[in-house]
N, C-alpha and C positions, 0 to 999 in steps of 0.2 A: 631183409625184405619183408619177412613175415611179421616182424615187430612193427614195421611201418604200416602194414595193412591193419594190424590190430589197433594201432593208435588212431588211424583214420576211421576205423569202424567205431571206436569208442567215442569219437567226436560227434557221432550222430545220435548217441544216447543222451539222456537228460542229465544235466547237473542240477544240484539243489535249487538253483535260482531259475532254471529253465521251465518253460511251459511244456507239459507232457502231451503227446499225441493221444487223443481220445479213443482212437481205434486200435492202437497197438495192444497186443496181449503179451503177458510176460514182462520182459524188460521194456520199458517205455522209451520210445525215441523222442527226440526234441521236435516239437511242433514248429512249423514254419508259418502257417496261416491259421486264422480263426474265422469260421463261417458264422456270421451273425444270424443267418436263417436257421441253420442246423444247430446253433449254439454248441459247436464242437470245434476242437482244434486238431489240425492234421499235420503229420510229418510229410516229407516230400513224396513218399510212396503212396500214402493214403490220400494225399491231396489229389494225386493223379486219378486214383480210384474214385474219389468223390466227384470229380469232374466227369468221369465216364458214367457213373451211376445217375448223375443228375444232368440230363441233357440241357436243362435251362440254368446250368451252373453260372453262366455269365451274369444272370440276374441276381445271384446270391451275392450279398455284400461280404467281401473278404477283406480282413484287416490283418495287420501284423499280429503274430501269435500273442495272445493276452490271456492271462488267468483271471480269476475272480469274475467269471461269467455270471455267477449268481447275482452280482450287483446290477447286471443289465437285464435281468429277468423279473417280470412282474410276479410277486409272490402269490397273487390271487389267481391269475390266469395262466401262469407259466409261459408267458409270451414275452418277446423282446420289447423292452421299454424304448420306444422311439419318439415319444411325445412328452412335452413338459406342460403341466397344468399351472398356469400363472395364478389362477384363483387360489389353489391350495398349496402352491409352491412345492411341487413334487413331480418326480418323473413317473410316467404311467405308460401303459401299453394302449394299443388301439381299442381293445375291448373295454378298457376302463372308461373310454369316452362315452360309450353307450349306456353306462351304468352310473356309478357314483359321481362321475365327472361330466354328466350330461349338461349341456348349455354353459359349461365353464369356458374361460378364456384359455385356449390351448394352442401351442405352437410346436414346431418340430424341435428336437433336441439341438440340432445345429443352429437354428434361429435363436434359441435362448442362449446358447453358448456365445454366439456373436454379440448378442445384446449385453450380456454380462461383461464380456471383454471390453466393450465400449465404456461401460460404467466404471470398470476398474481403471481403464486408461484415464478417464476424467478425474477420478479420485487421486490417482498418482500425480496428475498435473497439479491438482489443488494442493497436495502435500508438498510438492516441489516448490510451488509458489509460496506456501506458508513458511517453509524452511528458509527460503531466500529472504522473505519479509522479516522473519524473526531475527535472522543473522544481521540484517541491515539495521533493525531496531536496536539490537544489542550493541553494535558499533556506535550508533548515534547516542545511546544511553551512556556508554563509556566516555565518549567525548564530552557529553553534557555534564557528567560528574566532574571530569577534570576541569572544564571551564568554570563550573559552579564553585569548585573549591578554590580555584585561582581568584575568582571574583570575590569570594568570601575573604581570602587572605588580603587582597588589595583593599577591600572595604575596611577591614580591621586596622590595617596600617594607616589608612587615611584618617580614620576616626581617631586613632591614637595621636597622630601628628596634629590634628585640628584641636582636639580637646586639651592638649598640653598647654595651649595658649590661654586657656581659662581654667587652669587646674583648681584654683581656690574656689571658684564659683560653681563649677559643674563636675567636680571630681566624682561625686556619687553617680551622676547621670552617665558619665563616661564609662564607668565599670558596668552599669546596667545595660547600656547600649551594646557594649562589647559582648556581654553575656547573651543578649537577645540574638545577636548575629551568630555567635558560635552555637547556641542552642538550635537556631533555625538551620544552620549548616549541618549540624549533627543529625537532626531529625530528618531533614530532606535527603541527605546522603545515605543515612541508614535505610530509609524507605526505598530509595533507588537501588542501593546495593542488594537489598533483600530480593527485589524483583530481578536484578541482574543475575543473582545466584540461581534463581529458578529457571531462567531462560535456557541455559545449556541442557538441563534435564528435559525441558519440554522439547527442545530440538532433537535430543537423543531419542525421546519417545516417538517423535514424528519419523525419524529415520528408521526406527525399528518397524513402525507401521508400513513404511515404504518398502522395507525388505520383505515383509510378510506378503505384501501385495505383489511384489516381484515374483515371490515363490508361487503364488496362486497363478500369476500370469504364465509362468513356465509350465504349470500343470495344465493350463488351458491349451497349450500347444499339442498335448497328446491327443490321440483320437478317441480316448475314453471320455466322452463328454459327460456321461452320467457320473463318473467318479469325480470329475472336476466340479460339476454342479452340486453334488452332495457335499463336497468339501467346502464349497462356498456357503451352502445353507447351514453348515454346522459351525461356521465362524460367526463372531458378533456382527451386528448390523453394519453394512458397508458405509452408509453416509458418515462423513467425518464431522464431528461436532465442532462448533466454533465458539466454545464457551470461554476460551482464553481471552482476556481483555486486550483490546488494541492499545498499544503504547502511544501516548502523546507527550512528547518532551515539551516542557514549559517554554512558551515562545520568547520570554525574556528572563532567562535564568541568570540574573546578576543582581548585585546589591547597589546598583547605580542610584535608584530612587532613595535609598536610605542615606547614601553618602551625600547626595545633594540636600536632603532635608537637614542633615547634620551641619553642613556648611552654612545653611541659612540660619540655623539656630545660633551659630557662633556670632553672627552679626547683631544679634538681638541682646538686649540687656538681661541681666540675671533674673529680674523679676518676671520675665515672660517665659522662662525655661519650662515651667510646668505646662503652660498652654501648648507649647510645641512638642513636648515629649510624646504625647499621645499620637501625633502624626508620624513621628519617627518610628515608633514601635509598629504602627500599622504598615509603614512602607518596608520595614525590614521583613515582615512576615509575608509580603507579596512575592519575595524572591523564593523561587522553588525550582526543582528539577522536573518534577512531574506535575501536570495540572490536576486539580481535584477531579476524582472520578465522575462526580455528578455534574461537573461544569463543562458545557460544550465549548469548543474552540472559539466560536464567534463571541460567546458571552465573555470569554477572557479578553479577547481583543477589544470588544466594545467598552471595556473599562478604561481604555485610553482614547476614546472617541474624540476627534477634534472637529471643530466647526470651521470650515474653510469657505472662502468666497473668491471668485475670480476677479482679478485686477483689470478693469477695462483699459487702463493706461498702457498695459502691455500687449493687448490683443492686436493681432495682425488685421489688416484691412479686410481680409476675406472671411473673417470670423464674426458671426452675429451673436450677441449676448442676449440673455433674458433680462427682464427688469430687475430681478433679484440677484443678478450676477452669479447664478448657480448653474446655468446651462449655456453651452456654446455649440454652434453649428457652423460647419463649413459651407459657404455659399459662393456663387459666381459673382454676384454684384458687390462691388467695393462699398464698405460701410463708411459713413460720414464721421470718421474719427479725427480729432484734432492731433496735430503733431505733438509727440512727446518723446523725451529722451529714453524712456523705458520701453517704447513700443518695438515689437518685432516687425521689421520692415520686409525682410526677404523670406521668412519662413512662417507658415500658418501655425503659429504657436501662441501660447498664453500662459502666464504665471498667476498664482494665487497671491492674495494680499499678505497672508501670514508667514512670517519666517519661523522655521521649525528647528528647535534644538532642545537640549536638556532631557526632560522626561519623555518616555515613549509616546508616540502619536499614532493614531489609526484613523483612516478615512476610507470611504467607499465611493466608487463611481459606477454609474451605468453608462453604457456606450453602445453606439450603432456604427458599424463599419461600412464605408463605401469602398475605399481602397485599404486604409489602415488608420488606426489611432495609436498614439504613443502616450503612455502614462508614466510620468517622470518626476524626479526631484532634481533641483539645480541650484547652484550657487547664484547669487545675484549678478555676478559679473559675466554671465554667458553672453556670447556675441549676439547682437540684435540687428545690426545694420548690414551684415554681409552674409552671403550664402555659405561660403567656405567655413566649415566648423560650427555653423550656427544651429544645426539640428540637435535635439536632445539625444545624448548618448554618443555623438560624434566628436566629443571633446573630453577633456579630463575634469570638467567642472559640472557634469550632469550624468545622470543614470536613468535609463529609460527602458520600459518594457513595450515593445512595438507589437500590437495585436492586429493580426490579419483575420480573415473570416474563420479559418480553421487551424491557424498556426501562430506561434509566438517567437519573438527574438528579443534577447536582452542586449542592450548596447551600453558601452562605457569606453571612453578614451578611443573612440572610433574602432572598437573591437566588437564583433558580433558573436553571440553565443546562441545557437539554435536550441530552443526549449522544447522538450518532449512533454506534452500534456495532452492526453487523449480527449479530455472533456471540453466541449465548446462552451464558452460562457459569455454573458452579456453584462455581468456585474463583477467587478474586481475590488478586493479589499487591499489596502496598502498599509503595512506595518513598518514604522520607522523607529528605531532606537538609536538616536543620533550619538549618544554617549559611547556606545560600544560598536558603532559602525554596522548595524544590521538593517537591511532593507529587504522586506519580503512582500511578495504579491500572491494573493489568494483568490481562488475561484470561490465566490460567495455562494455557498449552498449548505445543505444540512451537514455534510462532512467537512466543509471548508478545506478542500484539497489545496496544497501548496503548489503554485505554478513555478515560482523561482525565488531563490534566496541569494542575496548578494552580501558578502562580507567585505567591508571597506573601512576607510578611515576618513571621517568627515573632519575637515579643519576649520569650517565656518558654518554659520546657519545655512539651511537650504529652504527652498520654496517648492511647493508642489506645482507641477506644470503639465501641460497637455499639448500634443501636436495632433493635427487632424489632416489626413490625406484624402483628397477626393470630395467633390460636392456631395453633401448629405451626411457626411460623417458627423457624429454627434456625441457630446459628453455632458453628463449631468452629475453634479456633486450631490450625494445623498444626504438627507437630513437625518443623521443618526440619533440626535437627541430626541427628535420627534418620534422616531421609530421606537426608541427605548421607552418613551413615555406611553405610547400606545400599547406596548407589549405588557405593561404592568397591570 
C-alpha cells in the first residue's frame, strides 16, 4: 500500500520531458497549466493558489503547460508577444507598436496564424495538382515514346520494302533515308527519355516539399502560434516556383509524311530522285516526340493549315451561305436551292468541298451558338435524305464535336461522350491525321488547350462538315493563310 502511494506521489513530479511548476521549491512538480499573463507554469496545487491570489484569474489566458516561454516574451520589453508585424515579419508585444513598429501593418498572432495556414493549404493544393499533372505527363510521354518507336519501325520497314523495287537506281538513297529516320528516332527518343528520367526526381522533390508543408501544418495545430510562425519564417520562401517546363507531346509523332514522300518518289524516274530527296529529308525531320521549346502549339498546327470551302450543293434549305462559301447561318426562311443528290434534306447540315486524307490537315472555325453547333468530319456516304442516322456522329461514318453554350459532347456511331472542358470558346481548331486515325479539337487561344482527342481508323477520305441547331447559330471557316501572312 505504501509502495502504491509512493508511486502515485512520484507521478506528480517532473520527468525530463515534463514542464516544471514555476512556484515549486525543492523537487519540482509537473506543471498542468501555463499562464500567459504571469508567464509562469503551475502544478495542480499552485494553480489553485494562483486562482485564489488573482481574483481576475478568469481573464488570465491559461494554456496547456508549455516550456520555452522565453520565445513568447519580447526581449526588449519583457512582455508577452501577442502581435505580429507584417511590415517587419516578426512577432512583437503591444509596447513595440508604440515604438519601433509605429504605423506598421500589425495583426494579432491568431490572425496571422490563420492567414499563413490558408497560404499553406493553397500551396499544398498547388503541389498536389503539380504532382498529378507531372504524373499524367509522364504517362503520356511514355506512351508517345512507344508509339514513336513503333512508327519509326513501321516507316523503316515500309521504306525497305519500297526501295527494294528500285535497288539499282536508288540503293544509295535508300540507305541514306534509313539513316535519317533512325538518327531522328535516336535523337528524339534520347531527348524524350532524358526528360522522362528527370520527371521521377522532380515528382519526388515535390512530394518531399509536400511532406515538409504537412509537418508545418501539424505544428500550426499547436497553441504555440509564435513557435509556428518563427518556424515558418526560418524556412525558405513559401511560394512554389514554376520554373519546370510544361511538357507538350508533339501532335503528330509519326513518320507518315516521310513514308508517303518515299512512295511518291518511287513513282518517279531515276533522274528526278535528287529533286525529291530534299523533301524526303525534311519530312523525316518533322517527326518528333516533343515539340520544339520555342515553338507554340498553334504554330505547329498551322504548318498543316488547309483551305476549306463550304459546298452549297450539300447545304440544307434552312442554311444561308455567304458569297464566298466560307460562312453559314441557320435561318427560319427556306433558301432557294435547287434539288441536288448531295443535299441534306432532313438535317441542318453541310459538308465542305475538299476530301481529306494523306498528310495531316488543320483548320479553324469561329462559331456562335443558338442551341448548338456540331463540328464534324464525315465519309461521303452519310445519310442525307432521312432523319434516322443522318446527324453527324449518330452513325459509324461520321465523328462530331457538339458544342453547346458551356458544354461539349463527342459523338460517333451513335455513342455520346461528355467532354470536360472548363473554358468556354468561340473558335475551335481541328487537327486531322487521316493516316494514323487521329482527330483532335482545340480551344484556339494562347495555350491551345485540347478539348477532345479521338483515336480511330479511317477507311476512306473524309469531309469537314457542320451541323447547326437553332435559328442564329453560325459557323465561319477561318482564312488561316491570310492570318499567317499578316503575322509575318
